All heavy atoms as a GROMACS GRO file, in nm:
protein
  478
    1MET      N    1   0.077  -0.110   0.009
    1MET     CA    2  -0.004   0.000   0.005
    1MET      C    3   0.090   0.123   0.005
    1MET      O    4   0.191   0.130   0.071
    1MET     CB    5  -0.092  -0.001   0.117
    1MET     CG    6  -0.198   0.105   0.115
    1MET     SD    7  -0.326   0.054   0.240
    1MET     CE    8  -0.381   0.215   0.276
    2ASN      N    9   0.040   0.224  -0.073
    2ASN     CA   10   0.126   0.344  -0.086
    2ASN      C   11   0.080   0.438   0.031
    2ASN      O   12  -0.016   0.463   0.057
    2ASN     CB   13   0.085   0.420  -0.213
    2ASN     CG   14   0.210   0.466  -0.290
    2ASN    OD1   15   0.321   0.467  -0.231
    2ASN    ND2   16   0.189   0.493  -0.413
    3ASN      N   17   0.195   0.501   0.101
    3ASN     CA   18   0.160   0.587   0.216
    3ASN      C   19   0.187   0.737   0.162
    3ASN      O   20   0.269   0.802   0.233
    3ASN     CB   21   0.250   0.550   0.318
    3ASN     CG   22   0.211   0.422   0.395
    3ASN    OD1   23   0.090   0.390   0.387
    3ASN    ND2   24   0.303   0.364   0.463
    4THR      N   25   0.145   0.769   0.062
    4THR     CA   26   0.148   0.912   0.010
    4THR      C   27   0.047   0.990   0.067
    4THR      O   28  -0.082   0.953   0.070
    4THR     CB   29   0.154   0.929  -0.150
    4THR    OG1   30   0.030   0.873  -0.190
    4THR    CG2   31   0.267   0.852  -0.203
    5SER      N   32   0.076   1.110   0.126
    5SER     CA   33  -0.037   1.194   0.176
    5SER      C   34  -0.079   1.284   0.078
    5SER      O   35  -0.018   1.339  -0.008
    5SER     CB   36   0.026   1.277   0.293
    5SER     OG   37   0.120   1.356   0.263
    6LYS      N   38  -0.226   1.306   0.069
    6LYS     CA   39  -0.291   1.391  -0.025
    6LYS      C   40  -0.328   1.519   0.061
    6LYS      O   41  -0.368   1.502   0.170
    6LYS     CB   42  -0.404   1.324  -0.082
    6LYS     CG   43  -0.374   1.212  -0.183
    6LYS     CD   44  -0.509   1.176  -0.247
    6LYS     CE   45  -0.467   1.083  -0.373
    6LYS     NZ   46  -0.597   1.066  -0.439
    7THR      N   47  -0.324   1.634  -0.012
    7THR     CA   48  -0.376   1.754   0.039
    7THR      C   49  -0.529   1.752   0.027
    7THR      O   50  -0.577   1.728  -0.083
    7THR     CB   51  -0.314   1.882  -0.019
    7THR    OG1   52  -0.165   1.865  -0.032
    7THR    CG2   53  -0.355   2.004   0.038
    8SER      N   54  -0.591   1.787   0.136
    8SER     CA   55  -0.739   1.800   0.131
    8SER      C   56  -0.794   1.922   0.200
    8SER      O   57  -0.726   1.979   0.284
    8SER     CB   58  -0.813   1.677   0.195
    8SER     OG   59  -0.785   1.674   0.326
    9LEU      N   60  -0.910   1.973   0.146
    9LEU     CA   61  -0.959   2.100   0.200
    9LEU      C   62  -1.112   2.074   0.212
    9LEU      O   63  -1.160   2.015   0.127
    9LEU     CB   64  -0.936   2.219   0.118
    9LEU     CG   65  -0.787   2.266   0.097
    9LEU    CD1   66  -0.793   2.382  -0.009
    9LEU    CD2   67  -0.746   2.317   0.234
   10TRP      N   68  -1.177   2.134   0.312
   10TRP     CA   69  -1.313   2.140   0.315
   10TRP      C   70  -1.361   2.272   0.238
   10TRP      O   71  -1.301   2.375   0.249
   10TRP     CB   72  -1.375   2.156   0.459
   10TRP     CG   73  -1.349   2.041   0.547
   10TRP    CD1   74  -1.262   2.015   0.628
   10TRP    CD2   75  -1.437   1.924   0.542
   10TRP    NE1   76  -1.260   1.886   0.683
   10TRP    CE2   77  -1.380   1.827   0.635
   10TRP    CE3   78  -1.555   1.895   0.487
   10TRP    CZ2   79  -1.432   1.717   0.659
   10TRP    CZ3   80  -1.615   1.769   0.500
   10TRP    CH2   81  -1.548   1.679   0.594
   11ILE      N   82  -1.448   2.245   0.141
   11ILE     CA   83  -1.509   2.364   0.066
   11ILE      C   84  -1.580   2.454   0.155
   11ILE      O   85  -1.671   2.405   0.233
   11ILE     CB   86  -1.590   2.316  -0.051
   11ILE    CG1   87  -1.507   2.238  -0.137
   11ILE    CG2   88  -1.650   2.433  -0.123
   11ILE    CD1   89  -1.573   2.188  -0.266
   12GLN      N   90  -1.560   2.593   0.160
   12GLN     CA   91  -1.634   2.686   0.227
   12GLN      C   92  -1.739   2.754   0.127
   12GLN      O   93  -1.718   2.775   0.012
   12GLN     CB   94  -1.552   2.786   0.280
   12GLN     CG   95  -1.466   2.749   0.403
   12GLN     CD   96  -1.380   2.848   0.459
   12GLN    OE1   97  -1.350   2.949   0.404
   12GLN    NE2   98  -1.350   2.832   0.592
   13CYS      N   99  -1.857   2.790   0.180
   13CYS     CA  100  -1.953   2.855   0.112
   13CYS      C  101  -1.909   2.994   0.065
   13CYS      O  102  -1.846   3.065   0.148
   13CYS     CB  103  -2.078   2.871   0.204
   13CYS     SG  104  -2.213   2.963   0.111
   14PRO      N  105  -1.919   3.020  -0.068
   14PRO     CA  106  -1.865   3.160  -0.108
   14PRO      C  107  -1.956   3.266  -0.063
   14PRO      O  108  -1.918   3.384  -0.073
   14PRO     CB  109  -1.869   3.150  -0.262
   14PRO     CG  110  -1.956   3.020  -0.293
   14PRO     CD  111  -1.956   2.934  -0.171
   15ILE      N  112  -2.078   3.238  -0.017
   15ILE     CA  113  -2.175   3.340   0.016
   15ILE      C  114  -2.136   3.375   0.172
   15ILE      O  115  -2.136   3.482   0.221
   15ILE     CB  116  -2.314   3.307   0.003
   15ILE    CG1  117  -2.349   3.286  -0.149
   15ILE    CG2  118  -2.426   3.396   0.068
   15ILE    CD1  119  -2.481   3.228  -0.176
   16CYS      N  120  -2.156   3.274   0.258
   16CYS     CA  121  -2.150   3.306   0.400
   16CYS      C  122  -2.019   3.254   0.466
   16CYS      O  123  -2.000   3.281   0.589
   16CYS     CB  124  -2.261   3.224   0.481
   16CYS     SG  125  -2.260   3.046   0.484
   17GLN      N  126  -1.932   3.193   0.396
   17GLN     CA  127  -1.796   3.145   0.435
   17GLN      C  128  -1.814   3.026   0.550
   17GLN      O  129  -1.717   3.001   0.609
   17GLN     CB  130  -1.711   3.258   0.490
   17GLN     CG  131  -1.686   3.370   0.399
   17GLN     CD  132  -1.622   3.312   0.276
   17GLN    OE1  133  -1.536   3.226   0.271
   17GLN    NE2  134  -1.669   3.363   0.158
   18GLY      N  135  -1.935   2.969   0.554
   18GLY     CA  136  -1.946   2.851   0.635
   18GLY      C  137  -1.882   2.731   0.584
   18GLY      O  138  -1.874   2.710   0.453
   19LYS      N  139  -1.859   2.626   0.662
   19LYS     CA  140  -1.808   2.505   0.625
   19LYS      C  141  -1.904   2.411   0.564
   19LYS      O  142  -2.018   2.407   0.629
   19LYS     CB  143  -1.724   2.428   0.721
   19LYS     CG  144  -1.652   2.304   0.685
   19LYS     CD  145  -1.556   2.261   0.792
   19LYS     CE  146  -1.623   2.196   0.894
   19LYS     NZ  147  -1.522   2.119   0.988
   20THR      N  148  -1.886   2.356   0.434
   20THR     CA  149  -1.996   2.264   0.390
   20THR      C  150  -1.954   2.125   0.420
   20THR      O  151  -1.851   2.106   0.485
   20THR     CB  152  -2.001   2.292   0.231
   20THR    OG1  153  -1.872   2.257   0.179
   20THR    CG2  154  -2.049   2.431   0.205
   21ARG      N  155  -2.033   2.027   0.370
   21ARG     CA  156  -2.003   1.894   0.387
   21ARG      C  157  -1.924   1.832   0.290
   21ARG      O  158  -1.915   1.697   0.273
   21ARG     CB  159  -2.128   1.811   0.419
   21ARG     CG  160  -2.209   1.859   0.535
   21ARG     CD  161  -2.330   1.774   0.554
   21ARG     NE  162  -2.412   1.828   0.679
   21ARG     CZ  163  -2.526   1.882   0.662
   21ARG    NH1  164  -2.589   1.899   0.561
   21ARG    NH2  165  -2.589   1.925   0.777
   22THR      N  166  -1.867   1.912   0.200
   22THR     CA  167  -1.791   1.849   0.080
   22THR      C  168  -1.647   1.868   0.109
   22THR      O  169  -1.588   1.981   0.136
   22THR     CB  170  -1.837   1.941  -0.046
   22THR    OG1  171  -1.976   1.920  -0.051
   22THR    CG2  172  -1.777   1.874  -0.165
   23ARG      N  173  -1.575   1.784   0.082
   23ARG     CA  174  -1.424   1.776   0.105
   23ARG      C  175  -1.357   1.745  -0.040
   23ARG      O  176  -1.410   1.651  -0.108
   23ARG     CB  177  -1.373   1.675   0.189
   23ARG     CG  178  -1.229   1.666   0.223
   23ARG     CD  179  -1.192   1.563   0.320
   23ARG     NE  180  -1.121   1.631   0.438
   23ARG     CZ  181  -1.086   1.569   0.540
   23ARG    NH1  182  -1.105   1.445   0.554
   23ARG    NH2  183  -1.033   1.630   0.637
   24VAL      N  184  -1.255   1.824  -0.075
   24VAL     CA  185  -1.180   1.795  -0.200
   24VAL      C  186  -1.040   1.762  -0.180
   24VAL      O  187  -0.980   1.819  -0.073
   24VAL     CB  188  -1.198   1.912  -0.300
   24VAL    CG1  189  -1.345   1.930  -0.361
   24VAL    CG2  190  -1.141   2.038  -0.247
   25TYR      N  191  -0.982   1.693  -0.250
   25TYR     CA  192  -0.838   1.656  -0.259
   25TYR      C  193  -0.771   1.729  -0.369
   25TYR      O  194  -0.826   1.786  -0.458
   25TYR     CB  195  -0.823   1.502  -0.266
   25TYR     CG  196  -0.870   1.437  -0.140
   25TYR    CD1  197  -0.991   1.381  -0.138
   25TYR    CD2  198  -0.790   1.421  -0.038
   25TYR    CE1  199  -1.048   1.313  -0.030
   25TYR    CE2  200  -0.834   1.354   0.077
   25TYR     CZ  201  -0.967   1.299   0.087
   25TYR     OH  202  -1.012   1.244   0.191
   26ASP      N  203  -0.628   1.721  -0.354
   26ASP     CA  204  -0.552   1.804  -0.472
   26ASP      C  205  -0.571   1.736  -0.617
   26ASP      O  206  -0.551   1.819  -0.707
   26ASP     CB  207  -0.400   1.794  -0.429
   26ASP     CG  208  -0.343   1.660  -0.418
   26ASP    OD1  209  -0.426   1.556  -0.424
   26ASP    OD2  210  -0.223   1.638  -0.378
   27ASP      N  211  -0.616   1.621  -0.630
   27ASP     CA  212  -0.648   1.568  -0.753
   27ASP      C  213  -0.795   1.566  -0.793
   27ASP      O  214  -0.840   1.516  -0.901
   27ASP     CB  215  -0.594   1.434  -0.771
   27ASP     CG  216  -0.654   1.322  -0.680
   27ASP    OD1  217  -0.717   1.360  -0.576
   27ASP    OD2  218  -0.622   1.209  -0.694
   28THR      N  219  -0.873   1.628  -0.712
   28THR     CA  220  -1.023   1.635  -0.737
   28THR      C  221  -1.058   1.750  -0.842
   28THR      O  222  -1.014   1.850  -0.837
   28THR     CB  223  -1.106   1.677  -0.604
   28THR    OG1  224  -1.077   1.575  -0.511
   28THR    CG2  225  -1.251   1.669  -0.640
   29VAL      N  226  -1.140   1.699  -0.942
   29VAL     CA  227  -1.193   1.798  -1.040
   29VAL      C  228  -1.354   1.791  -1.034
   29VAL      O  229  -1.410   1.693  -1.062
   29VAL     CB  230  -1.151   1.773  -1.186
   29VAL    CG1  231  -1.204   1.864  -1.294
   29VAL    CG2  232  -0.997   1.769  -1.187
   30LEU      N  233  -1.397   1.922  -1.007
   30LEU     CA  234  -1.550   1.932  -1.007
   30LEU      C  235  -1.596   2.038  -1.103
   30LEU      O  236  -1.534   2.144  -1.114
   30LEU     CB  237  -1.606   1.978  -0.870
   30LEU     CG  238  -1.567   1.881  -0.746
   30LEU    CD1  239  -1.612   1.948  -0.614
   30LEU    CD2  240  -1.649   1.757  -0.760
   31LEU      N  241  -1.688   1.999  -1.191
   31LEU     CA  242  -1.729   2.095  -1.290
   31LEU      C  243  -1.879   2.113  -1.277
   31LEU      O  244  -1.949   2.003  -1.291
   31LEU     CB  245  -1.694   2.046  -1.445
   31LEU     CG  246  -1.545   2.036  -1.471
   31LEU    CD1  247  -1.515   1.983  -1.609
   31LEU    CD2  248  -1.478   2.180  -1.458
   32ASN      N  249  -1.930   2.225  -1.274
   32ASN     CA  250  -2.064   2.254  -1.248
   32ASN      C  251  -2.137   2.178  -1.148
   32ASN      O  252  -2.235   2.109  -1.143
   32ASN     CB  253  -2.157   2.225  -1.378
   32ASN     CG  254  -2.124   2.322  -1.491
   32ASN    OD1  255  -2.090   2.440  -1.466
   32ASN    ND2  256  -2.106   2.279  -1.602
   33PHE      N  257  -2.056   2.176  -1.028
   33PHE     CA  258  -2.096   2.097  -0.909
   33PHE      C  259  -2.197   2.175  -0.827
   33PHE      O  260  -2.178   2.284  -0.788
   33PHE     CB  261  -1.975   2.063  -0.828
   33PHE     CG  262  -2.011   1.990  -0.707
   33PHE    CD1  263  -2.038   1.849  -0.702
   33PHE    CD2  264  -2.008   2.043  -0.573
   33PHE    CE1  265  -2.061   1.767  -0.600
   33PHE    CE2  266  -2.040   1.966  -0.465
   33PHE     CZ  267  -2.067   1.828  -0.479
   34PRO      N  268  -2.322   2.128  -0.793
   34PRO     CA  269  -2.411   2.193  -0.714
   34PRO      C  270  -2.376   2.187  -0.560
   34PRO      O  271  -2.404   2.096  -0.489
   34PRO     CB  272  -2.539   2.129  -0.729
   34PRO     CG  273  -2.496   1.984  -0.770
   34PRO     CD  274  -2.374   2.002  -0.841
   35LEU      N  275  -2.306   2.293  -0.511
   35LEU     CA  276  -2.263   2.303  -0.369
   35LEU      C  277  -2.368   2.345  -0.289
   35LEU      O  278  -2.436   2.461  -0.317
   35LEU     CB  279  -2.150   2.382  -0.356
   35LEU     CG  280  -2.094   2.407  -0.210
   35LEU    CD1  281  -2.024   2.274  -0.174
   35LEU    CD2  282  -1.980   2.514  -0.222
   36TYR      N  283  -2.426   2.273  -0.185
   36TYR     CA  284  -2.520   2.311  -0.089
   36TYR      C  285  -2.464   2.359   0.052
   36TYR      O  286  -2.382   2.290   0.093
   36TYR     CB  287  -2.630   2.213  -0.072
   36TYR     CG  288  -2.740   2.238   0.023
   36TYR    CD1  289  -2.834   2.321  -0.008
   36TYR    CD2  290  -2.733   2.199   0.156
   36TYR    CE1  291  -2.941   2.360   0.079
   36TYR    CE2  292  -2.834   2.218   0.244
   36TYR     CZ  293  -2.935   2.304   0.207
   36TYR     OH  294  -3.027   2.335   0.296
   37CYS      N  295  -2.500   2.473   0.087
   37CYS     CA  296  -2.468   2.516   0.224
   37CYS      C  297  -2.572   2.498   0.318
   37CYS      O  298  -2.672   2.543   0.306
   37CYS     CB  299  -2.421   2.666   0.216
   37CYS     SG  300  -2.381   2.729   0.378
   38PRO      N  301  -2.539   2.421   0.422
   38PRO     CA  302  -2.645   2.389   0.526
   38PRO      C  303  -2.664   2.516   0.614
   38PRO      O  304  -2.770   2.531   0.681
   38PRO     CB  305  -2.583   2.285   0.612
   38PRO     CG  306  -2.441   2.275   0.593
   38PRO     CD  307  -2.416   2.333   0.452
   39LYS      N  308  -2.565   2.610   0.620
   39LYS     CA  309  -2.593   2.724   0.712
   39LYS      C  310  -2.673   2.823   0.646
   39LYS      O  311  -2.773   2.876   0.706
   39LYS     CB  312  -2.450   2.783   0.735
   39LYS     CG  313  -2.448   2.902   0.829
   39LYS     CD  314  -2.303   2.953   0.867
   39LYS     CE  315  -2.316   3.058   0.960
   39LYS     NZ  316  -2.187   3.118   0.973
   40CYS      N  317  -2.648   2.859   0.518
   40CYS     CA  318  -2.731   2.975   0.460
   40CYS      C  319  -2.847   2.899   0.373
   40CYS      O  320  -2.925   2.968   0.320
   40CYS     CB  321  -2.653   3.070   0.377
   40CYS     SG  322  -2.562   3.012   0.240
   41LYS      N  323  -2.849   2.770   0.352
   41LYS     CA  324  -2.940   2.700   0.274
   41LYS      C  325  -2.964   2.735   0.131
   41LYS      O  326  -3.067   2.748   0.085
   41LYS     CB  327  -3.071   2.706   0.354
   41LYS     CG  328  -3.073   2.650   0.492
   41LYS     CD  329  -3.213   2.641   0.554
   41LYS     CE  330  -3.202   2.583   0.696
   41LYS     NZ  331  -3.087   2.553   0.774
   42LYS      N  332  -2.847   2.768   0.077
   42LYS     CA  333  -2.850   2.800  -0.080
   42LYS      C  334  -2.762   2.695  -0.150
   42LYS      O  335  -2.668   2.646  -0.098
   42LYS     CB  336  -2.792   2.948  -0.082
   42LYS     CG  337  -2.875   3.038  -0.034
   42LYS     CD  338  -2.845   3.183  -0.062
   42LYS     CE  339  -2.945   3.259   0.003
   42LYS     NZ  340  -2.938   3.406  -0.055
   43GLU      N  341  -2.796   2.688  -0.274
   43GLU     CA  342  -2.715   2.604  -0.361
   43GLU      C  343  -2.647   2.679  -0.463
   43GLU      O  344  -2.709   2.778  -0.530
   43GLU     CB  345  -2.809   2.493  -0.421
   43GLU     CG  346  -2.745   2.398  -0.515
   43GLU     CD  347  -2.833   2.286  -0.564
   43GLU    OE1  348  -2.890   2.212  -0.490
   43GLU    OE2  349  -2.875   2.308  -0.681
   44ILE      N  350  -2.528   2.662  -0.493
   44ILE     CA  351  -2.441   2.729  -0.585
   44ILE      C  352  -2.367   2.631  -0.675
   44ILE      O  353  -2.307   2.543  -0.634
   44ILE     CB  354  -2.342   2.829  -0.510
   44ILE    CG1  355  -2.417   2.925  -0.416
   44ILE    CG2  356  -2.267   2.920  -0.601
   44ILE    CD1  357  -2.332   2.960  -0.297
   45LEU      N  358  -2.367   2.670  -0.804
   45LEU     CA  359  -2.282   2.585  -0.896
   45LEU      C  360  -2.134   2.625  -0.900
   45LEU      O  361  -2.115   2.757  -0.905
   45LEU     CB  362  -2.330   2.599  -1.031
   45LEU     CG  363  -2.461   2.519  -1.069
   45LEU    CD1  364  -2.516   2.557  -1.212
   45LEU    CD2  365  -2.452   2.380  -1.040
   46ILE      N  366  -2.048   2.542  -0.876
   46ILE     CA  367  -1.910   2.574  -0.852
   46ILE      C  368  -1.819   2.485  -0.950
   46ILE      O  369  -1.868   2.372  -0.996
   46ILE     CB  370  -1.855   2.571  -0.722
   46ILE    CG1  371  -1.867   2.422  -0.663
   46ILE    CG2  372  -1.925   2.669  -0.625
   46ILE    CD1  373  -1.773   2.403  -0.538
   47ASN      N  374  -1.696   2.529  -0.980
   47ASN     CA  375  -1.601   2.452  -1.052
   47ASN      C  376  -1.477   2.448  -0.948
   47ASN      O  377  -1.454   2.548  -0.887
   47ASN     CB  378  -1.549   2.515  -1.180
   47ASN     CG  379  -1.672   2.512  -1.272
   47ASN    OD1  380  -1.750   2.434  -1.278
   47ASN    ND2  381  -1.665   2.616  -1.358
   48VAL      N  382  -1.416   2.340  -0.935
   48VAL     CA  383  -1.299   2.325  -0.852
   48VAL      C  384  -1.198   2.242  -0.932
   48VAL      O  385  -1.217   2.128  -0.976
   48VAL     CB  386  -1.329   2.247  -0.717
   48VAL    CG1  387  -1.200   2.224  -0.636
   48VAL    CG2  388  -1.431   2.323  -0.636
   49VAL      N  389  -1.084   2.303  -0.954
   49VAL     CA  390  -0.966   2.238  -1.021
   49VAL      C  391  -0.842   2.277  -0.942
   49VAL      O  392  -0.820   2.410  -0.917
   49VAL     CB  393  -0.952   2.286  -1.171
   49VAL    CG1  394  -0.833   2.216  -1.239
   49VAL    CG2  395  -1.085   2.244  -1.236
   50ASP      N  396  -0.757   2.189  -0.910
   50ASP     CA  397  -0.634   2.209  -0.837
   50ASP      C  398  -0.658   2.282  -0.710
   50ASP      O  399  -0.584   2.380  -0.678
   50ASP     CB  400  -0.534   2.291  -0.921
   50ASP     CG  401  -0.484   2.208  -1.041
   50ASP    OD1  402  -0.474   2.084  -1.036
   50ASP    OD2  403  -0.439   2.264  -1.140
   51LEU      N  404  -0.761   2.250  -0.634
   51LEU     CA  405  -0.790   2.310  -0.504
   51LEU      C  406  -0.844   2.460  -0.514
   51LEU      O  407  -0.829   2.525  -0.423
   51LEU     CB  408  -0.689   2.280  -0.398
   51LEU     CG  409  -0.664   2.140  -0.372
   51LEU    CD1  410  -0.542   2.148  -0.257
   51LEU    CD2  411  -0.778   2.073  -0.306
   52LYS      N  412  -0.872   2.502  -0.640
   52LYS     CA  413  -0.909   2.649  -0.651
   52LYS      C  414  -1.058   2.634  -0.703
   52LYS      O  415  -1.095   2.578  -0.799
   52LYS     CB  416  -0.831   2.713  -0.765
   52LYS     CG  417  -0.684   2.723  -0.713
   52LYS     CD  418  -0.602   2.791  -0.824
   52LYS     CE  419  -0.463   2.808  -0.775
   52LYS     NZ  420  -0.361   2.805  -0.875
   53MET      N  421  -1.138   2.707  -0.624
   53MET     CA  422  -1.287   2.717  -0.639
   53MET      C  423  -1.331   2.842  -0.714
   53MET      O  424  -1.288   2.949  -0.686
   53MET     CB  425  -1.369   2.708  -0.513
   53MET     CG  426  -1.514   2.710  -0.529
   53MET     SD  427  -1.612   2.697  -0.378
   53MET     CE  428  -1.578   2.851  -0.311
   54VAL      N  429  -1.415   2.828  -0.819
   54VAL     CA  430  -1.471   2.935  -0.888
   54VAL      C  431  -1.613   2.921  -0.894
   54VAL      O  432  -1.667   2.816  -0.923
   54VAL     CB  433  -1.409   2.935  -1.042
   54VAL    CG1  434  -1.464   3.052  -1.121
   54VAL    CG2  435  -1.251   2.957  -1.029
   55ILE      N  436  -1.692   3.014  -0.881
   55ILE     CA  437  -1.835   3.015  -0.893
   55ILE      C  438  -1.865   3.015  -1.041
   55ILE      O  439  -1.825   3.105  -1.116
   55ILE     CB  440  -1.910   3.134  -0.823
   55ILE    CG1  441  -1.878   3.129  -0.672
   55ILE    CG2  442  -2.050   3.134  -0.850
   55ILE    CD1  443  -1.932   3.258  -0.610
   56SER      N  444  -1.937   2.918  -1.082
   56SER     CA  445  -1.978   2.906  -1.230
   56SER      C  446  -2.121   2.973  -1.263
   56SER      O  447  -2.129   3.035  -1.364
   56SER     CB  448  -1.995   2.760  -1.273
   56SER     OG  449  -2.078   2.695  -1.217
   57GLN      N  450  -2.210   2.959  -1.173
   57GLN     CA  451  -2.345   3.028  -1.185
   57GLN      C  452  -2.419   3.032  -1.047
   57GLN      O  453  -2.422   2.910  -0.988
   57GLN     CB  454  -2.428   2.952  -1.286
   57GLN     CG  455  -2.556   2.996  -1.322
   57GLN     CD  456  -2.625   2.920  -1.420
   57GLN    OE1  457  -2.579   2.835  -1.477
   57GLN    NE2  458  -2.751   2.945  -1.437
   58LYS      N  459  -2.486   3.128  -1.017
   58LYS     CA  460  -2.572   3.140  -0.896
   58LYS      C  461  -2.710   3.081  -0.925
   58LYS      O  462  -2.761   3.112  -1.038
   58LYS     CB  463  -2.572   3.261  -0.835
   58LYS     CG  464  -2.442   3.328  -0.777
   58LYS     CD  465  -2.466   3.452  -0.699
   58LYS     CE  466  -2.337   3.492  -0.640
   58LYS     NZ  467  -2.353   3.607  -0.556
   59ARG      N  468  -2.760   3.006  -0.835
   59ARG     CA  469  -2.900   2.953  -0.847
   59ARG      C  470  -2.989   3.026  -0.755
   59ARG      O  471  -2.964   3.074  -0.654
   59ARG     CB  472  -2.908   2.820  -0.816
   59ARG     CG  473  -2.879   2.734  -0.932
   59ARG     CD  474  -2.914   2.594  -0.897
   59ARG     NE  475  -2.927   2.511  -1.014
   59ARG     CZ  476  -2.953   2.393  -1.029
   59ARG    NH1  477  -2.970   2.316  -0.920
   59ARG    NH2  478  -2.952   2.337  -1.149
   0.00000   0.00000   0.00000
Protein backbone atom coordinates (compact mmCIF):
# COMPACT_ATOMS: atom_id res chain seq x y z
CA MET A 1 0.00 0.00 0.00
CA ASN A 2 1.22 3.48 -0.86
CA ASN A 3 1.67 5.87 2.09
CA THR A 4 1.54 9.11 0.15
CA SER A 5 -0.34 11.93 1.80
CA LYS A 6 -2.84 13.94 -0.18
CA THR A 7 -3.73 17.54 0.48
CA SER A 8 -7.40 17.98 1.28
CA LEU A 9 -9.63 20.95 2.04
CA TRP A 10 -13.20 21.44 3.17
CA ILE A 11 -15.04 23.65 0.69
CA GLN A 12 -16.37 26.85 2.24
CA CYS A 13 -19.56 28.53 1.09
CA PRO A 14 -18.72 31.54 -1.10
CA ILE A 15 -21.74 33.43 0.29
CA CYS A 16 -21.49 33.00 4.08
CA GLN A 17 -17.99 31.42 4.38
CA GLY A 18 -19.49 28.54 6.38
CA LYS A 19 -18.00 25.04 6.16
CA THR A 20 -19.93 22.69 3.88
CA ARG A 21 -20.00 18.90 3.98
CA THR A 22 -17.89 18.59 0.84
CA ARG A 23 -14.21 17.76 0.96
CA VAL A 24 -11.85 17.92 -2.03
CA TYR A 25 -8.36 16.54 -2.57
CA ASP A 26 -5.54 17.94 -4.69
CA ASP A 27 -6.49 15.68 -7.61
CA THR A 28 -10.26 16.36 -7.41
CA VAL A 29 -11.94 18.02 -10.41
CA LEU A 30 -15.52 19.29 -10.08
CA LEU A 31 -17.31 20.94 -12.99
CA ASN A 32 -20.75 22.54 -12.52
CA PHE A 33 -21.00 20.95 -9.07
CA PRO A 34 -24.12 21.95 -7.07
CA LEU A 35 -22.64 22.97 -3.71
CA TYR A 36 -25.26 23.14 -0.94
CA CYS A 37 -24.59 25.17 2.21
CA PRO A 38 -26.44 23.91 5.30
CA LYS A 39 -25.87 27.23 7.09
CA CYS A 40 -27.37 29.69 4.56
CA LYS A 41 -29.46 26.99 2.81
CA LYS A 42 -28.46 28.00 -0.72
CA GLU A 43 -27.18 26.00 -3.64
CA ILE A 44 -24.42 27.37 -5.87
CA LEU A 45 -22.83 25.86 -8.96
CA ILE A 46 -19.05 25.77 -8.60
CA ASN A 47 -15.98 24.52 -10.44
CA VAL A 48 -12.98 23.16 -8.53
CA VAL A 49 -9.65 22.41 -10.23
CA ASP A 50 -6.31 22.12 -8.39
CA LEU A 51 -7.98 23.09 -5.07
CA LYS A 52 -9.15 26.41 -6.55
CA MET A 53 -12.87 27.13 -6.45
CA VAL A 54 -14.66 29.36 -8.94
CA ILE A 55 -18.39 30.14 -8.93
CA SER A 56 -19.80 29.06 -12.28
CA GLN A 57 -23.41 30.27 -11.85
CA LYS A 58 -25.64 31.33 -8.96
CA ARG A 59 -28.98 29.61 -8.48
